[in-house]
N, C-alpha and C positions, 0 to 999 in steps of 0.2 A: 524384535519380532521373533516369534517362536517358529522354529522350522518343523518340517515333517518328522525328522528324526527325534526331535524333542517330544512331539506328540506320541510317537511309538514308545519312546522311553518311559513317558509318564504312564501310558497304558500298561506297560509291562510291570512297572513298579506297583501299580494298583493291583494287578493280577497276582503278583508275588506276595503282596500283603494279604490278599484273600486266601491264597494257598497256604501261607505260613502260619495263619492264625489257628490257634488250638481249637477255638470254637467253630463248629460247623456252620455252614451257610444256613442250613435249615433252622439252627437254633436262633439265628439273628432275625428271622422273618416270622411274623405271627402265622400260625397254621390256620389259614382260612380258606374257604372254598373259593375257586375262581369266579364263581357267580356272585359272590357277596359284594356289597358296595365298597368295602374296604379295599379289595383288590383293584376295582375300577379306579379308585382314588389314587392308589399307588402308580398304576400305569399312566394316569394322566397328570402326574406330578409336574413333568417338564412343561406340558402344554399350559397348565394353570399358572406356572411360574412366569412363563414368557408372555402370557396374555394379561398378566396383572398390570393395571394402570400405574400403580405406585412403583413397581419394579422397572417398567420401561421408562418412567419419567426420570429415573436416576441415570439411565444410560443414554437415552436419546434427548438431544437439546430441544427446548421448548420453542415453538414457532411464533408464539404470541408474547414476545418480550415487550417491555416498555422502554422507550428512549426519551431522555430529556435533553434538549439542546439549549445552550446558553450563548448569547451574544453580548459581550461586554462593550458597550458603546462609550462615547465621550461623556455623556451625562445620564445614561440610563442602562438598566439591565433588562434584557428581553429573554423570557423563558417560554419554551414550547414543549408540550408533552404529547407524544404520539405512540399509539399502540401498533406494533408490527403484526400484521395478520398474514396467514398463508397466501401463497401465490402472488407474492410481491404486491400486496395491498396494505393500506394503512387506515387508521382512524384517529383523527385529531381528538385529544382528550381535554386539553385546556391550554391556555396561554395567558401570559401576564407580563406587564412592563413596569419596572420600578425606576423612578427618577432619583438622581442623587446630585450633590453639588460637584461640579467638575473640579478636577485637580487633586482629588483625594489619593495619596500614594497607596499602592496596592499592598505595601508591606506593613501598613499601620493596623492597629487593633480595630479602629473604627471601620475600616474597609472590610476586614474579616467579619466583624459583627453584622455589617450591612448584608454581605453576601450570605452568611450563614442564616440570618433571620429570614431573608427573602426566599432562599431555597427551602428552608424548613416549612414555611407557610405554603409554598407552591407544591412541594413534593409530598408532604405528609409523611407518614411512616415509610421508611425505606423498604423496598421489596427486594427479594433475592435476585430476580431477573431484571433489575433496573440498570439501564445503561445511561451514563452521563457523558455528553460530548460538549466541548467548549471551543470557541474560536479565539485564536491569538492573532496579533497584528502580523500582516504579511510583509511589513516593511523590510524586515531583515531575513526573510526567507527567499532563497534563490530557487527559482523554478525554471527548468529548461527542457524542451523537447528536442530530441535528435534521433537520427537513424543509425543503426549499426547493421553490419552484414548478418545474415541469418546464420546462427551458430547452434551447435547442439545445446540442449537444455542445461546440461551440467557445466557448460562453459559460459553460459549467459551471465551469471552473477559476476565472475571475474572480468569479463569483457566490459560490462556496464560500469563496474567500479573503477577500473583504470581509465576508462574514457572520461568519466565525470571527474576523477582525480586530476586528470590532465587539464580539463576545461576550467574547473573552479579552484583547484589548488587549496582545498579545505583541510583543516586540521581535525582528524577523527576524535581527538580528545575534547575538542570544544564544539563540535558540530554533530548533528544527527543526519545521517545520510539514508535515503530510501529511494526506491524507484518503483514504477509500475510499467508493465508491458501493455501497450495500448492495442496495437493491431499489426498485422503484417501487410506490407505494401510492396509494389513492384516499381522500382525506379530505374529507368533506362535498361529494362530487361533483367535487372538483378533483384532477387528477393531480399528485402530488408525488413527489419523489425523497428517499429516506432516505440521509443522509450521516453517516458516522462520521469525525469529525476528531480528531486527537491532536497535542499539542505537547509536545516533550521538550526538556530543557535541553541545549544544544549542547555545553557543556563536559563534562558527564558522558558523553555519547556519544563525544566525542573522546577522553576519558581511557581508556575501555574499549577503544576501537578502537586507540589507540596502544599500550596495554599488550599486546594480543595481537600487534601487529605487531613489537614489540620482542622478544618471545620466539619469533618465527618461525612464528606460527600466525595469519595475517591472517584477520579475520572476514568472512564473507559477509553476515551479518545480525545486527542487534541489535534486540531487542523486549522486551516485558514479560510478566509472568505471565498477565494476563487473555487476551492473544492466544495464549499457549501452550496454555491450556485451550480456547480457541476452536478451535485446530487439532484437538484431540482430538474435538470434537463435529462440526465441519464436514467432516472427512475420513472420519468413520464409524469411527474407531479405537475410540471409545466410542459404542456405539449406545444412543440413548434413544428410548423409545416416545412421549414427549410433545414437543410443539412448544417448550415453554419449560423450560429447565433453569437451575439456579443452582449456582455454585461458591463455597463459603465457604472462603477461604484464611485460616487462623489462623497468622500469622507470629510472629516473636519479639517485636517491639515493636509491631506493628500487625496488623490484619486487613483483608481486602478482600472485599466482596460483589460478585460479577459475575453478571449475569443475561443469558442467551443465548436468543434466539428463532430457531428453525430454524437453529441453528449459528452465528448471528451475534451478536456482543456488542452489546447494546442499552442496558445500564446498568451502571455500575461506581461503587463508593463505598468509600473508605478509612475505617477505624475505628481510633482510637488505643487499641486494646485487643488484647492478644495473650497469648502464653505468659508474658511478663514480668509481666503483670497478675495471672495466676493464681499465679505464684511470690510476688509481693508480697502477695497475699491470704493465702497459706499462712503467710508469715512474720508478718504482722500478726495474723492470727487465733491462731496458736500463741503468740506473745509475749503477747497479751492474756490467753490462758488461764493462762500461767505467772504473769503479774502478778497475776491474780485469785487464783490458788491461793496465791501467796506472801503476799498480804495476809491471807487467811483463816488461814493457818498461823501467821503471826507476830503475830496480834492480841494486843496487850498486852505484847509483847516489845520491848526496846530494841535488841537486837543485830540489825543488818540486814546483817552482813558477807556473808551468802550470797545476798542478793537479786540477781537478774539473772544468776546463774551459768549458767543454762541457756537464755539468750536465743538466738534463731535469727537468722542473717543470710541474705542473698539466696542465697549459694552453697549453704548447707545446705538452704534451702527448695527450691532447684532439684533437689538430690539426692532430696528427699522426693517431688517431683512425678515425677521420672524413675523412682522406685522402682515406679511403677505399670506400667512397661513389662515385659512378661513375658520379653523377651529380654535384660534387664540384671540384674546381681546385686542382691539385695535389700539394704536398709539393715542395718548391723551395730550392735552395742551402742555403739560409739564415736560413731556418728552421732547428731546432735541430731534428735529426732523419731522415734527408733527405735521407740518404744512406740505410735506412731500406727497405727491400723488403716486399711484401705482405705476404709471408710465414713467415717471421720473426715477423711481427706485430701480425699475427695470433698466433704464438707460444708464444709471450709475454703476450697475454690476457688469455692463457689457465688456469693459476691458478684461476683467477676469474670465468671463465666459468665452471671449474671443481667444484668449491664450489656451484655455482648456480645449476648445474645438480644434485648434491647430495641432495640438499634441495628439488628439484622437485621430485626426486625418493622417498625420505622419505614421502613426501606428498601423492604420489600415493599409497605407501604401506599402509599408514594410511587410505586412502579412501577405498581401497579394503577390508581392515580388518573391517572397520566400517560399510560399506554398503553392504558387502558380494557380491561385484561385481568382475567379472573376469578381466576386463580391464578398461581403462579410455578413450578409443577411440582416435580420432584424436586430435592433439594439434595445436591450432592456436596461432599466435604471434602478439601482439601489443606492442608499446613502441618505443624505440630509436635505436634498432639494426636491424630493418627490412631491412635497406638499404644494408646490407651485407649478400647476399644469402648463401655463404659457412658457415657462422657462424650458421645460422638457420638450415642448413642441418646437421652440426656437432652436434648441440644440439639434433636434432631428432635422429641421429644415436646413440648417447650416451644413450638416453632414450629407444631406440628400438621401437619408435612410429613414425608414419608419422606426419610430422610437416610442416606447411605452414603459410605464412603471412596472417593475417586477413585483407582481402581486399574487403570491401563491395562496392567499386566503380568499380569493375572489369566489363568492358562493355560486356565481353563475357558471364557473368553469371547473370547479374542483369538486369531485365526488367523495372526497375523504374527510370532509369537515364534521361528519356525524351530527351530534346534537349540540355542538358548541355554537354559541351565538357570537359571531365575529363582528367587529366594528363596521358600521356602515361607511365610514369615511375611508377612502383609499389611502390618504396620507397617514392615517393611524394604522391601517392594516399593513402597509408597506414597511413599517418599522420592524415587523417580524419576519421579513423575507429571509435574511441570513440565518435567523434562529430556526426557522422551518427547515432550511436547507441542511444545516448541521444536524438537526434531529433525524434526518433521513439517512444518516451515516451508517455504514456497515464496513467492517474490516475487509470484506470481500471486494469492495470497489471504491472505498474512500481512503485516501492517504491519511495515516494516523502516525503522528510523531512519537507516540509512546508505544506503538506496536508496528515495528518496521518489518522488512522482508526477513530479517534474521529471526525475529520472534515468530513470524508466521511459519517459517520453515521448521522451527523447533516445535511449535504447536502441532503442525501436521504430522511430524514424526511421532510425537507422543500419542496423537489420536490414532495413527496407524497401529502403533504398538498396543494401545488399549483395546482397539477393536480386534486385533489378532489374538490377544490374550483372552478376550471374552468369547469369541467364536471358537477358539481352540479349546477353551474350558468346556463350553457347551458340547462341542463335538466329542471331547474325551468322556464327559459324563454320559452322553448318549450312547457311546460305544460301550462304556462300562456297564451302563444300565441294561443295554441290549444283551451283552454277554452274560450279565447276571441272570436275566430271565431265561436265556438259552441254557445256561448251566443248570438251572432248576429243573428244566424239562428233560434234558438229555444227559444229566450227570451220570446216571447209572449205566447207560448205554456206552458212553465214552470210557467209563472205567473198565468195562468188559473188553472193549476194543484195545485199550491200553495193555491189559493183561495178555491178550492174544498176540499183540505186536511184540511184547517183551519176549514171549516164548520163541517167536520167529527170529528175533534178533539174536537170541542165545544160540540158535541152531546155525546161524551164518558164521559165527566165529569172528575173530579179529580181522578187520579190514585193512588195517595199516600196521606197519612196524617201524622200528628205528631206522633200519637200512633204507626203506622206501622213502622216509622223510628226508634222510641225508642226500639221497640221490636226487630228489625233487629240488632240494635247496641248491645243490650244485648246478643243476640245469638252469634254475632261475638266476643264479649268480653269473653264469656264463652268458645268458641272454642279456642281462643288464649291462655287462661289459661290452658286448657287441653294439648294443644301442648307444652307449656312451661314445664309442669310437665313431659310429655313423654321425652322431651329433656334432663331434668336433670336425669331421671331414666336410660336412655340408654347412657349417656355420657361416662361412663367408657368403655362400649363395643365398642363404636365408636372410642375412643382413641386407644384401643388395636388393633382394626382392621386396623386403619390408620398406626400405627407403624409397623405392620406386612407387610403391602403393601409397605412401603417406605424403609424398612431395606434390604440392599443387602445381598447376600450370604456370602460375606467375613467379615461381621460384625455380631457378636454374642452379644446378650443382656444378661447380667447376672442378672439384677434386673430392675424392673419397679415400681416406686412409684408414685401414683396419690394422690394429695391433692386437694379435691374438695371444700375446704374452709368450711365456717360455716355460720350460720345465723347472720345477723347484730344485734349488741347490741346497743340499744338506737338509736342515730342518726349516729352512725359510719357506714362506708361503708362496703359492703360485702367483706369478706376476699378473696384475689385472689386465683384462681385455678391454680395449677402448676403440672408439670410432671417432674420426675427425672429419667434419664436413666443411668444405669451403664453398660458398655460393653467393648468389646475388638475387635481389628481389626487384622485379620489374613492375610496370603498371603505374597507377596514380601515386604520387609521392605521399599524399596524406594517408594512404592505406598501407604504407610500409610497416609501420609499427604494429597495426592490427594483424597483418599477414604474418609477421614474424612471431607474434604472440600465439596466433592460432597454430602455426607450424610447430612451435615448441610444445604446445599442449598435446598435439597429435603424437609427437615423438615420446612425450612423457607417458601417455596412455598405452603405448605399445608394450607388450610383454617381453620384447627382446631388449629394449633399451631402458636405462634408468639414469637418474641424477644428471639431466642435461645441463650444460653450461653454455651460455651464448656470449660471444665476443663480437659486438657490433662494430663495424667499420664506418668509414665515411662514404658520402655519395661520390661516385666516380662515373665518368662517361663510359658507355659500353656499346660501341657500334651503333646500329640503327635504333637500339632501345633507348638511347639517350642516357640521362643520369640514372644510375641504379644504386641500390643500397647493398654494400658488401657485408658479409657476416661470416663468422666461424662458429661452429657448434661442436662441442666435445660431449660424447655420450659414453656411458659405461655399458658394456655388453653383459646381459644377465647370464 
């Protein structure tokens, strides 16, 4: 950042350059009349430069950028393109879903070609302001919300880091750590800050980032499904009338329960139960029926050659489950399970659904107990079972909560669809729910694993410096240009005044001499010595006063030892001045570490102390206070 002294120095250098140039100012300016158009053009140069659309476009960020969201599913790619309009509004531009064979490894050339071809056809020519966000699996991402005491802004980063470091014990070389400040709350009369921290595996984020870079579509952001759904709620794309909302995502191999309060994610939990569990339940239940039927039919018979001929495998069971989709062809006579009715299929998946419902109920009970909330509000559904309405209704009835499909492309509820024709079927529209959510991402409110709080801090610093340089340059040019015009009009008058002042200065004679300068120097030296003596005399009082001001109420000092050093012997250096504090920390045991860290930060920020060292002791009983934490702190005196 450029200081005011730098601005003055820059101005003086410019003026010195003008003064030292052999060519006169008048020779550099065309001799035109003030009334001519040329003079008017010169005077309005800065105004025309600032009002230029092309000039401002290079300085000010565009408000109408385009974002593409990508959701990589089990057997399909979902793409959504949205244009970001001013005043937190959007317009849907296009959407597309591409199916592929499940199980293609992401590191193979076939997978890269599929992704590149699909993106190229969907995006078209890349634009300068195009942002691409992608969802990765949340299975290995740790997300946790917790509260910390309200601390100064400059201490917040360290406080959160060490809190998360203690909770998760993650390796910074293998993990990406980031956090968001959600809001400030009052708990038991104390002001606290709600923090949402998340840790992602660095190798997975790097792999997805490198993959898109190789195919020529570098990513702007990488996030997970819970944060994509959070975008839908926090931006108002999906409007909820309740403060608390839940999204139940039923995936292929797992499911996830995400609870949101006022648009912010407050709780998330993964469940090892998904569509595959329902398919397994269909296969096991059907085969058990066949086995029972075969035993009854063959009772007393020795020929068992036909036993097991109609056994069902996982792929056949998948076809049975998907036969519930109204937009897919029904089963044929060649398919195993063709004779099953809809009610029978629904009955076969009940064991898996029952396990899922119990896990959801336990999650709700934990949330209500932890956050002291009375309910969890409406439940939305994303994932792979939204095509079957009776199942969604059944889960809602089992939970005793209203449940509906998360459908951000509902034309009756969404004003941002523009001219895009969306599918009429809810089951087809719901496939794009997570893709729409991730497309609404913005670094200001969406967690981004490739743009963490450190990157944001660095970007803000650069932006502040850039704006400071720009406005300082404009101010300097304005001052110089104003001085230039003023010099043109009053140069002769100032020259006459300078000559007159020179004559007056010559008549005054010399104002200072060598003896006067030496006398003033001696006085200053004597005053400096007296101030130094006063400083040494009152150092102990200043130290005690500073310690009293910095020590909080829950920290009691048992002893305070000040070593002010001694006089130098021979050519040896002055002995260092140190301060030794012995004390205890009272209050809640879980706050001992935080209180001690906060106390150390306060001492380190003091201009009197430096290089603090702490020697933490053990917990000891201390009168009515009970168990307290003993500590010793050594400080250097400045």
